[in-house]
N, C-alpha and C positions, 0 to 999 in steps of 0.2 A: 657108798659109804663114807660119811665126813670123818675126815682124821679126828682122833681124841687127845686132847694135850691133857697131859696128866702131870706137868711140872709142877701146878701151883699143887696139887692135891696132894703129890709125893714129896713136896722139897724138904720135909723133915726126914725123910727114909733115907739114909745114905746107903745101906746094903742090907744085905737079906731078903725077907720076902714080904710082901704087904696083900692083905685082902682087901678089897674095896666092894661097896655095891656094884650090882651089875648096871646102874645107872652112871657109875663112876662122878659121886657127889660125895663121899663118905668113905673114910679110911674105917675100916670096921675091927682089924687086927695087924699084927706085927711080930715078927720073928726073925731071927737070925740063921736058921735051918728050914729048909722046906717041909721035912718032917712034922717041927714045932708048929710051922701055920698050919700044915693039914689038921693037926689034933685040935686046934682052936677054932677053925671053922667047920670042924667035923658035922656039927646039928645045925649051923647055918644055911638058910637058902639062897638064892639069888647073889651069890659072889664071885668074883673074878680075883684070882692071884697071879699078880705079877712078882716081876723080879725086881729089886730096888736097886736103884745105882745112885752114884753121885751127880753123874749127867747125865740126862734124860735127853741130849741134842737129837740122836739120830733114832729114837725111840719109837717105833709108832706099834699101836696096838689096834 
């Protein structure tokens, strides 16, 4: 599987949790706490939740 570069997609999110579409093309939700992101995406299908960082240098998904 080819590595996915999330730096451009997630550059506005420096902390918390982010939900993105399963094709990694769009952010659908952001929250500071994991429990809050779960509530936001509860009824959404085909999303991937990742932790947001200020630096994605070594982040591989």
